[in-house]
C-alpha positions as CSV (number, residue, x, y, z in Angstrom):
1,M,21.3,39.4,151.7
2,K,20.8,35.9,150.5
3,L,17.1,34.9,150.1
4,T,16.6,32.0,152.5
5,R,13.7,30.8,154.5
6,R,15.7,31.5,157.7
7,N,16.2,35.1,156.8
8,L,12.6,35.5,155.8
9,M,11.2,34.2,159.1
10,L,13.8,36.0,161.2
11,G,12.5,39.3,159.7
12,A,8.9,38.1,160.2
13,M,9.4,37.3,163.8
14,S,11.1,40.7,164.5
15,S,8.1,42.4,163.0
16,A,5.4,40.3,164.6
17,A,5.9,41.8,168.0
18,M,4.8,45.2,166.7
19,L,1.6,43.9,165.1
20,S,-1.8,44.7,166.4
21,F,-4.1,41.8,165.4
22,P,-7.4,42.5,163.6
23,I,-10.7,41.8,165.3
24,K,-12.4,38.7,163.7
25,G,-15.1,39.7,161.3
26,Q,-13.9,43.3,160.9
27,A,-12.2,44.0,157.5
28,E,-9.4,46.3,158.4
29,E,-6.7,45.7,155.9
30,T,-6.7,45.1,152.1
31,F,-5.0,42.1,150.7
32,N,-4.3,42.4,147.0
33,F,-4.2,39.1,145.1
34,I,-3.9,38.4,141.3
35,T,-4.9,35.3,139.4
36,P,-3.0,34.4,136.2
37,F,-6.2,34.6,134.0
38,T,-9.8,35.4,133.9
39,L,-11.7,34.1,137.0
40,S,-12.5,30.4,136.6
41,L,-13.2,27.6,139.1
42,A,-9.5,26.7,138.9
43,F,-9.0,29.6,141.3
44,A,-11.9,28.7,143.5
45,P,-10.0,28.6,146.9
46,V,-9.5,32.3,146.7
47,I,-12.8,33.2,144.9
48,Y,-14.9,31.1,147.4
49,A,-13.0,32.4,150.4
50,D,-13.8,35.9,149.3
51,A,-17.5,35.2,148.4
52,A,-18.1,33.3,151.7
53,G,-16.6,36.0,153.8
54,Y,-13.7,33.9,155.1
55,Y,-11.2,36.8,154.5
56,A,-13.4,39.2,156.3
57,D,-13.4,36.8,159.2
58,E,-9.7,37.2,159.3
59,G,-9.8,41.0,159.2
60,L,-8.9,41.2,155.5
61,A,-10.7,43.0,152.7
62,M,-9.8,41.0,149.5
63,N,-9.0,42.9,146.4
64,L,-9.1,40.1,143.8
65,Q,-7.7,40.9,140.3
66,A,-7.8,38.7,137.2
67,G,-4.5,38.8,135.4
68,K,-3.4,38.3,131.8
69,G,-0.8,35.6,132.3
70,A,1.2,33.8,135.0
71,A,4.3,35.8,134.2
72,L,2.4,39.1,134.7
73,A,0.9,37.9,138.0
74,A,4.5,37.3,139.2
75,Q,5.6,40.7,137.8
76,M,2.8,42.5,139.5
77,T,3.8,40.9,142.8
78,I,7.4,41.8,142.3
79,A,6.4,45.4,141.6
80,K,4.5,45.5,145.0
81,Q,1.2,46.2,143.2
82,M,0.0,42.9,144.6
83,D,0.6,41.2,148.0
84,S,0.5,37.8,146.3
85,G,-0.1,36.2,143.0
86,R,-0.7,32.7,141.6
87,T,1.8,31.5,139.0
88,G,3.2,28.3,137.6
89,G,5.7,26.3,139.6
90,T,8.1,25.9,136.7
91,N,7.8,29.5,135.7
92,Y,8.5,30.7,139.3
93,I,11.5,28.4,139.9
94,V,13.1,29.4,136.6
95,S,12.5,33.1,137.2
96,R,13.7,32.9,140.8
97,I,16.9,31.1,140.0
98,N,17.8,32.6,136.6
99,N,16.6,36.1,137.2
100,D,17.0,36.3,141.0
101,A,13.3,37.3,141.2
102,P,12.6,38.6,144.7
103,L,9.8,36.1,145.4
104,I,9.2,33.1,147.5
105,S,6.5,30.4,147.3
106,I,4.2,30.7,150.4
107,A,1.9,27.8,149.3
108,T,1.4,25.2,146.5
109,I,-2.2,25.1,145.5
110,A,-2.0,22.7,142.5
111,Q,0.3,19.9,143.6
112,R,0.6,18.7,140.0
113,S,0.2,20.4,136.7
114,P,-3.3,21.8,136.1
115,F,-2.7,21.7,132.3
116,F,-3.9,19.3,129.6
117,L,-3.0,18.9,126.0
118,L,-6.2,19.0,123.9
119,S,-6.2,17.8,120.3
120,S,-8.6,16.2,117.8
121,K,-9.4,12.5,118.0
122,E,-8.8,12.4,114.3
123,N,-5.2,13.5,114.8
124,P,-4.5,13.0,118.5
125,V,-1.5,13.9,120.6
126,K,-0.4,10.8,122.4
127,T,3.2,11.7,123.3
128,M,5.1,14.9,123.6
129,A,7.1,14.0,120.5
130,D,3.9,14.1,118.6
131,L,4.0,17.9,119.0
132,E,7.0,18.4,116.8
133,G,5.9,20.1,113.6
134,R,2.6,21.2,115.0
135,T,1.1,24.6,115.9
136,V,0.3,24.6,119.6
137,G,-1.9,27.2,121.2
138,M,-1.4,28.5,124.8
139,A,-2.8,31.4,126.8
140,T,0.6,33.2,127.2
141,L,4.0,32.9,125.6
142,G,6.9,33.0,128.1
143,G,4.6,31.9,131.0
144,S,4.0,28.8,132.9
145,M,2.3,27.0,130.0
146,E,5.3,27.4,127.7
147,G,7.7,26.5,130.5
148,T,5.7,23.3,131.1
149,L,5.7,22.5,127.4
150,D,9.5,23.0,127.0
151,L,10.2,20.9,130.1
152,M,8.0,18.0,129.0
153,M,9.4,18.0,125.5
154,S,13.0,18.2,126.7
155,R,12.5,15.3,129.0
156,A,10.9,13.3,126.2
157,G,13.9,13.9,123.9
158,A,11.9,16.2,121.6
159,S,12.7,19.7,120.6
160,P,10.5,22.6,121.7
161,D,12.0,24.6,118.9
162,K,10.1,22.4,116.4
163,V,6.8,23.7,117.8
164,D,5.1,26.8,116.4
165,K,3.7,28.3,119.6
166,V,0.8,30.8,119.3
167,K,-1.2,32.7,121.8
168,V,-4.8,31.7,122.2
169,A,-7.5,32.2,124.9
170,D,-7.4,29.5,127.6
171,S,-11.0,28.5,127.0
172,A,-13.0,25.7,125.5
173,A,-13.7,27.9,122.5
174,S,-10.1,27.6,121.4
175,F,-10.7,24.0,120.4
176,A,-12.4,25.6,117.3
177,L,-8.8,26.5,116.1
178,I,-8.0,22.8,116.0
179,E,-11.2,22.1,114.1
180,A,-10.4,24.8,111.6
181,G,-7.0,23.4,111.1
182,R,-5.2,26.4,112.5
183,A,-3.6,24.5,115.5
184,G,-2.5,20.9,116.0
185,A,-3.2,21.1,119.8
186,F,-3.7,23.6,122.5
187,I,-2.8,23.7,126.2
188,G,-5.8,24.3,128.5
189,N,-6.3,24.3,132.2
190,T,-8.6,21.9,134.0
191,S,-11.6,24.1,133.6
192,S,-11.1,24.5,129.8
193,M,-10.6,20.7,129.5
194,I,-13.8,19.9,131.4
195,I,-15.9,22.4,129.5
196,A,-14.5,21.3,126.0
197,S,-14.9,17.6,126.8
198,A,-18.5,18.1,128.0
199,A,-19.5,20.2,124.9
200,R,-18.2,17.8,122.2
201,D,-17.1,14.2,121.8
202,D,-14.2,14.7,119.4
203,V,-11.7,16.0,122.0
204,S,-8.6,14.0,122.8
205,V,-7.2,14.8,126.2
206,M,-3.6,14.1,127.4
207,P,-2.8,15.0,131.0
208,I,0.5,16.7,131.7
209,D,2.5,15.3,134.5
210,D,5.8,17.2,134.6
211,G,6.8,16.3,138.1
212,M,6.7,20.0,139.2
213,P,4.7,21.9,141.7
214,G,1.8,22.8,139.5
215,Q,0.7,26.3,140.7
216,V,2.0,28.3,143.6
217,Y,1.2,31.4,145.5
218,V,4.2,33.8,145.6
219,A,5.0,36.9,147.6
220,R,7.9,39.2,148.3
221,P,10.0,38.3,151.4
222,D,10.3,41.9,152.5
223,M,6.5,42.4,152.3
224,I,6.0,39.2,154.4
225,A,8.5,40.4,157.0
226,A,6.8,43.7,157.3
227,N,3.5,42.2,158.1
228,P,3.6,38.4,158.5
229,E,0.2,38.1,160.1
230,K,-1.5,39.5,157.0
231,F,-0.1,36.6,155.0
232,V,-0.9,34.1,157.8
233,S,-4.5,35.3,157.7
234,F,-4.7,35.0,153.9
235,L,-3.5,31.4,154.0
236,R,-5.8,30.5,156.9
237,A,-8.9,31.7,155.0
238,T,-7.7,30.2,151.7
239,H,-7.0,26.8,153.3
240,R,-10.4,26.9,155.0
241,A,-12.1,27.4,151.6
242,A,-9.9,24.8,149.8
243,K,-10.5,22.1,152.4
244,E,-14.2,22.8,152.5
245,I,-14.4,22.3,148.7
246,V,-12.3,19.2,148.8
247,T,-14.3,17.5,151.5
248,T,-17.9,18.6,150.6
249,E,-20.0,16.1,148.7
250,D,-22.6,18.6,147.4
251,L,-20.8,21.4,145.6
252,L,-23.9,23.3,144.5
253,P,-24.2,25.5,147.5
254,I,-20.6,26.5,147.1
255,L,-21.1,27.3,143.4
256,K,-24.1,29.4,144.3
257,I,-22.1,31.5,146.8
258,I,-19.3,32.0,144.2
259,G,-21.8,33.0,141.5
260,E,-23.6,35.5,143.8
261,K,-20.4,37.7,144.1
262,H,-18.1,36.9,141.1
263,D,-18.6,36.5,137.4
264,V,-16.8,33.2,136.9
265,S,-16.6,31.3,133.6
266,G,-18.2,27.9,133.5
267,L,-21.0,28.5,136.0
268,K,-23.9,28.4,133.6
269,N,-24.0,24.6,133.3
270,L,-24.1,23.5,136.9
271,E,-23.5,19.8,136.1
272,T,-20.3,20.7,134.2
273,A,-19.3,23.2,136.9
274,Q,-19.5,20.6,139.6
275,K,-17.2,18.3,137.6
276,D,-14.9,21.2,136.9
277,L,-14.6,22.1,140.6
278,R,-14.3,18.5,141.7
279,T,-11.5,17.8,139.3
280,N,-9.6,20.9,140.4
281,A,-10.1,20.0,144.0
282,E,-8.6,16.5,143.4
283,N,-5.4,18.3,142.3
284,W,-5.2,20.4,145.4
285,A,-5.5,17.3,147.6
286,S,-3.5,15.0,145.4
287,K,-0.7,14.7,148.0
288,G,-3.3,14.2,150.8
289,E,-5.8,16.4,152.5
290,D,-3.2,17.2,155.2
291,N,-1.0,18.7,152.5
292,I,-3.5,21.1,151.0
293,L,-1.5,24.4,150.3
294,R,1.7,22.8,151.6
295,N,5.0,23.1,149.6
296,I,6.0,19.4,149.6
297,P,9.8,19.2,150.1
298,E,10.4,16.1,148.1
299,L,8.5,17.5,145.1
300,W,10.5,20.7,145.2
301,E,13.8,18.9,145.4
302,S,12.8,16.8,142.4
303,A,11.7,19.9,140.5
304,V,15.1,21.5,140.9
305,D,16.8,18.4,139.8
306,L,14.5,18.0,136.7
307,L,15.0,21.6,135.6
308,A,18.8,21.4,136.1
309,G,18.9,18.2,134.1
310,A,16.9,19.8,131.3
311,K,19.2,22.9,131.4
312,L,16.3,25.2,132.0
313,I,17.9,26.7,135.1
314,D,21.4,28.2,135.3
315,K,22.4,26.4,138.5
316,A,21.1,24.0,141.0
317,V,20.2,25.6,144.4
318,P,18.9,24.1,147.6
319,A,15.1,23.7,147.1
320,T,14.5,25.0,150.6
321,E,15.5,28.5,149.5
322,L,12.6,28.6,147.1
323,Y,9.7,28.1,149.5
324,T,8.5,28.4,153.1
325,N,5.8,26.5,155.0
326,D,6.2,28.6,158.1
327,L,3.3,30.9,157.3
328,L,1.0,27.9,156.6
329,D,2.1,26.2,159.8
330,Q,1.1,29.3,161.8
331,A,-2.2,29.6,159.9
332,L,-3.1,26.0,160.8
333,K,-2.3,26.2,164.5
334,A,-5.3,25.3,166.6
């Protein structure tokens, strides 16, 4: 059967009549979720929703796992070892179209790329073409970081094949590789960029704006159809946490709640942690607070066109086949 939003929700509606809804505050059902990397404040909507008890309020017991790459997070979800996982928008679309991955995006958490190119101020990266001939570090090879790099270089008329890509930890400590002359730049997420910039004054930062949905939550359509309310409850609690972080002026109480339950990198320096969390939250709400977690149709249509133009996908498909907002709409009903 062709994977479409219509087929997805028809199956969900046929299953919904047989559901018995959980009692608020009673954790009855496990929800398995995997982040692409070690827990950081970039993943705060899920981490905070768990620590604050928002999933428990929805009748879910959250099993939160830290992954070892965006591609692995998607693969674990495909294998039904996870109910949902967070992965890169570019990586997901390419995998979905080229490999017919049995996944669909149920939400976009990072509306733009959460990645930054970090280099030395002595030899800064100012354009994507500057990367040719350099060694560039990234957390995973073949994942969302490499996909973003290839897309950006192709769009700039530069060759990704002229970059020596190496695997490094996505942490501020990786900047030492640049200092030691072992890398010309490395791709870091928002948290890595904030921590590295706060720790030293010789870091040159170049934001990456690739015109793609930055980071998405994916799930298998058949698992959604079998228990749609489970995913609605997950999105309701996650949205509650994300919106609270976006709209709260004082983030210290939120950081305290997170730290009481989870070992999250970057929490030792609370001043930096607040800046880290605020910068991430600005991305989540960059298309407006009303669009937190929403798959923006125009952005997805543009993404398919960009990937097709860069010849990174085998064919152009209707963007509406790649995502659904139906679960989020149900979650946000009054």
